PALUM-677819 format. One line per 3 residues: number of its first residue (from 1); their letters; for each residue x, y, z of C-alpha. Coordinates in pm, 1 decimal, m for minus. Layout:
<nodes>
NUM = a = X:Y:Z  ...
</nodes>
This chain:
<nodes>
1 = mpt = 19527.1:17686.0:8483.8  19839.0:17540.8:8503.6  19936.2:17161.7:8402.6
4 = pne = 20054.7:16917.3:8700.5  20399.1:16949.7:8525.8  20357.8:17317.5:8522.4
7 = aas = 20281.3:17369.3:8898.4  20582.7:17131.3:8984.6  20800.5:17342.0:8796.2
10 = tai = 20688.4:17675.8:8967.9  20732.0:17502.4:9279.8  21052.2:17383.8:9234.3
13 = vgs = 21194.8:17663.2:9075.0  21021.7:17973.8:9262.3  20847.5:18247.8:9151.7
16 = qpl = 20943.2:18325.4:8834.2  20680.6:18318.7:8593.4  20687.1:17942.1:8394.8
19 = yaq = 20691.9:18133.0:8025.5  21010.0:18286.2:8159.0  21130.8:17985.5:8250.4
22 = vrq = 21053.5:17820.8:7901.7  21225.7:18098.3:7760.4  21559.0:18072.2:7914.1
25 = rlv = 21566.8:17731.4:7801.7  21502.8:17796.3:7485.9  21769.2:18074.3:7462.7
28 = qri = 22021.2:17876.2:7609.4  21977.3:17639.1:7299.8  22044.6:17967.4:7036.0
31 = stg = 22379.4:18036.4:7283.2  22508.5:17719.5:7275.0  22444.1:17692.4:6926.6
34 = ewr = 22197.6:17418.7:6952.5  21936.3:17616.4:6727.0  22199.9:17785.9:6465.4
37 = pgq = 22049.7:18092.8:6301.4  21798.8:18059.2:6019.8  21720.3:17708.8:6112.5
40 = lip = 21386.1:17636.4:6175.1  21263.6:17508.3:6495.9  20937.7:17297.3:6693.2
43 = nef = 20624.2:17457.6:6700.9  20485.3:17571.5:7043.4  20258.3:17181.6:7070.0
46 = ela = 20594.3:16987.6:6988.1  20804.8:17251.0:7284.4  20457.9:17225.1:7560.6
49 = kem = 20477.7:16833.8:7475.2  20806.9:16820.2:7519.0  20867.5:17081.1:7841.6
52 = gvs = 20564.6:16917.2:7998.8  20399.1:17272.1:7970.9  20062.4:17486.7:7854.3
55 = qgt = 20052.7:17566.5:7507.4  19999.6:17855.1:7604.3  20294.4:17911.0:7826.6
58 = ark = 20553.8:17760.7:7591.6  20404.6:18036.7:7318.2  20403.0:18285.5:7575.9
61 = ald = 20784.9:18240.7:7569.4  20786.7:18213.0:7190.0  20631.9:18550.2:7171.9
64 = sla = 20854.4:18727.6:7424.9  21158.6:18613.0:7172.5  20996.2:18718.4:6878.6
67 = sdg = 20941.9:19045.7:7039.3  21327.2:19070.8:7113.6  21447.3:19017.9:6769.2
70 = llv = 21564.3:18661.6:6846.6  21270.4:18427.9:6630.1  21094.0:18509.2:6323.8
73 = rrq = 20736.7:18353.5:6239.3  20685.0:18289.6:5885.0  20333.3:18271.6:5781.7
76 = grg = 20251.3:17908.6:5644.1  20641.9:17810.9:5738.4  20711.3:17822.4:6117.3
79 = tfv = 20950.1:17967.9:6332.1  21275.6:18050.8:6269.4  21556.5:18156.7:6492.4
82 = veh = 21664.0:18515.3:6322.3  21960.0:18500.6:6116.6  22095.6:18829.0:6097.9
85 = tps = 22263.7:19038.0:5824.9  22452.1:19325.8:5756.7  22144.0:19584.8:5687.4
88 = dml = 21905.0:19469.8:5952.1  22215.9:19503.1:6217.4  22327.6:19821.8:6069.9
91 = frf = 21982.9:20017.1:6124.9  21941.4:19854.7:6421.8  22223.0:19997.0:6594.9
94 = fnl = 22334.3:20214.5:6396.1  22220.1:20589.6:6516.1  22282.9:20881.6:6287.9
97 = fde = 22091.0:20994.5:6013.6  22153.6:21290.5:5763.1  21968.4:21618.0:5676.2
100 = tga = 21711.0:21460.3:5545.2  21603.6:21157.2:5824.9  21716.8:20929.3:5597.5
103 = piv = 22012.7:20661.6:5783.0  22346.8:20763.7:5729.5  22523.0:20380.1:5555.7
106 = pns = 22912.7:20452.8:5669.5  23183.1:20248.6:5496.3  23512.3:20138.1:5617.6
109 = ida = 23846.5:20239.1:5566.3  24218.6:20168.1:5765.8  24103.5:19847.5:5991.7
112 = rva = 24365.8:19820.5:6174.7  24344.9:19499.9:6376.4  24553.5:19345.3:6677.2
115 = lak = 24587.6:19094.1:6956.4  24700.4:19261.9:7294.5  24662.5:19263.8:7669.6
118 = ata = 24335.1:19435.0:7790.7  24432.2:19735.1:7966.1  24232.6:19807.7:8320.4
121 = aer = 23921.3:20021.1:8120.0  23922.7:19714.0:7877.6  23918.0:19500.8:8156.2
124 = kql = 23666.1:19669.3:8355.2  23441.2:19752.4:8066.9  23462.8:19391.7:7945.9
127 = rlg = 23442.1:19243.9:8230.4  23745.7:19012.0:8237.2  24022.8:18862.3:8475.3
130 = pna = 24360.0:19003.8:8539.8  24517.2:18815.7:8273.3  24281.1:18856.8:8012.9
133 = nvi = 24376.6:18959.5:7612.0  24157.2:19152.2:7380.9  24136.3:19155.5:7040.0
136 = ris = 24128.5:19564.6:6937.8  23995.7:19727.9:6614.3  24089.5:20047.6:6527.3
139 = rir = 23919.0:20225.8:6190.6  23763.5:20552.9:6000.0  23427.4:20540.7:5908.8
142 = trl = 23306.8:20731.0:5610.2  23058.7:20869.7:5436.7  23077.5:20969.2:5113.8
145 = drp = 23403.6:20874.6:5077.7  23458.1:21123.8:5335.6  23545.6:21024.1:5695.5
148 = fiv = 23340.4:21081.1:5940.7  23409.6:20846.6:6270.4  23728.8:20731.3:6398.9
151 = etl = 23645.1:20453.0:6644.6  23833.6:20157.3:6850.7  23645.0:19825.5:6922.4
154 = alp = 23792.1:19579.6:7232.0  23662.3:19221.9:7215.1  23701.2:18958.3:7441.2
157 = asr = 24034.2:18754.6:7236.7  23843.4:18414.3:7487.4  23533.3:18467.8:7274.9
160 = fgg = 23668.9:18586.1:6906.8  23969.0:18340.3:6846.9  24112.9:18415.8:6512.8
163 = ler = 23956.3:18753.1:6456.1  24251.6:18901.9:6423.0  24385.8:18706.2:6184.7
166 = qtp = 24053.0:18763.7:5934.9  24074.7:19010.8:5700.8  23962.9:19249.6:5540.3
169 = ipn = 23707.4:19304.3:5835.5  23373.2:19343.2:5751.1  23199.1:19673.3:5747.3
172 = tly = 22897.6:19538.1:5978.2  23050.3:19347.3:6226.3  22747.0:19185.6:6470.8
175 = dhf = 22633.7:18967.7:6154.8  22993.1:18820.1:6163.4  23007.5:18801.3:6517.4
178 = qkq = 22727.9:18552.2:6449.7  22763.5:18391.5:6157.0  23173.1:18287.8:6228.5
181 = fgi = 23176.8:18274.5:6626.7  22790.7:18180.5:6748.0  22788.3:18521.2:6913.0
184 = tvt = 22437.6:18674.4:6860.9  22394.9:19035.9:6986.8  22088.1:19138.3:7130.1
187 = rgd = 22127.8:19520.5:7337.2  22394.3:19735.1:7412.1  22409.0:20108.3:7562.6
190 = erv = 22550.0:20360.2:7459.6  22694.2:20674.1:7616.2  22688.3:21004.3:7421.4
193 = spv = 22864.8:21334.6:7492.1  23034.0:21595.3:7296.9  23384.0:21641.5:7296.0
196 = lag = 23625.6:21797.6:7141.5  23896.9:21719.3:6867.6  24231.1:21616.0:7039.4
199 = kre = 24513.4:21574.1:6724.9  24410.9:21192.4:6680.1  24079.4:21273.9:6618.6
202 = aka = 24166.9:21588.2:6399.2  24417.1:21388.6:6212.8  24161.9:21070.0:6112.5
205 = lrv = 23879.3:21253.1:6039.8  24070.3:21622.7:5824.1  23920.9:21888.9:6080.1
208 = dvg = 24093.8:22108.4:6310.9  24212.1:22018.1:6671.8  23924.2:22138.0:6885.3
211 = tpl = 23599.5:22079.8:6610.8  23301.8:21983.4:6816.8  23277.7:21605.6:6788.3
214 = lkl = 23006.1:21340.0:6907.3  23143.5:21036.6:7162.6  22959.4:20763.7:7141.5
217 = drr = 23076.8:20563.3:7435.8  22906.1:20190.2:7379.6  22885.4:19834.8:7481.9
220 = myd = 22739.6:19541.9:7370.9  22599.1:19215.2:7526.9  22507.3:18854.8:7380.5
223 = led = 22218.7:18634.2:7457.8  22362.8:18538.5:7844.2  22414.5:18963.8:7873.9
226 = svv = 22743.4:18899.8:7836.8  22973.9:19231.7:7741.2  23103.9:19134.2:7402.0
229 = ewr = 23210.8:19437.4:7289.2  23329.5:19813.0:7418.5  23321.2:20054.3:7164.2
232 = vsf = 23419.7:20470.6:7166.2  23338.0:20647.2:6822.4  23406.9:21051.5:6781.5
235 = chl = 23139.0:21136.5:6502.8  23205.7:21484.1:6312.5  22857.8:21493.4:6153.0
238 = ddg = 22887.8:21790.4:6017.0  22459.4:21827.8:5890.4  22373.0:21497.7:6028.2
241 = yye = 22224.1:21424.0:6397.0  22226.2:21120.6:6650.9  21825.4:20978.8:6719.4
244 = vql = 21636.6:20693.3:6932.9  21349.2:20632.8:6955.9  21184.1:20650.9:7320.6
247 = e = 20923.1:20377.7:7365.8
</nodes>
């Protein structure tokens, strides 16, 4: 049974489930920095009282955020905002494996960063206005000291001010985005297609022009579902492979 406050809130907001309304309010606290990475947050009883909902509704909202990897529960200690680390962000979004099935751990070399006016393609992918700037990162990723990925990333400059002046650029970026800019990457979409190496890719990867490569075209999103990165990677996998789990 909903409480009187819950019934009133449902009537005002409409058909959206009440727990989803509570969830969105909690997401806003994370996205605005009110709740910082690693911070202990109020428990479900405190949140229920504050928001005028039942404990079950508050618990369902917290469960949803934990399921999405935004909160973590620690037995006997409470619920915390997830604090990203280089390893967990790499293995969450990097889907390349070697012949044994082990995740490939890449390193970065020759990273170049520039502040530039966004191209038409970058404006489209990042949903930017006509006069927007981007921070553009180009780099080579290595595996066992051999280049196997050449990639270019575009980020909205308005969200990542000063990144172009930071050196060196970290090997893993999404934990850096959270800690330095308060931007939590939550999901992405990625197109995978076979291509042949052009002159640029062949030179960077030390292969012949026309060598088969895997092209990964990726967009990443933050808590508010805004696009925060467009990345295009060309991969020479040799005996490796790309894998995703279907659930």
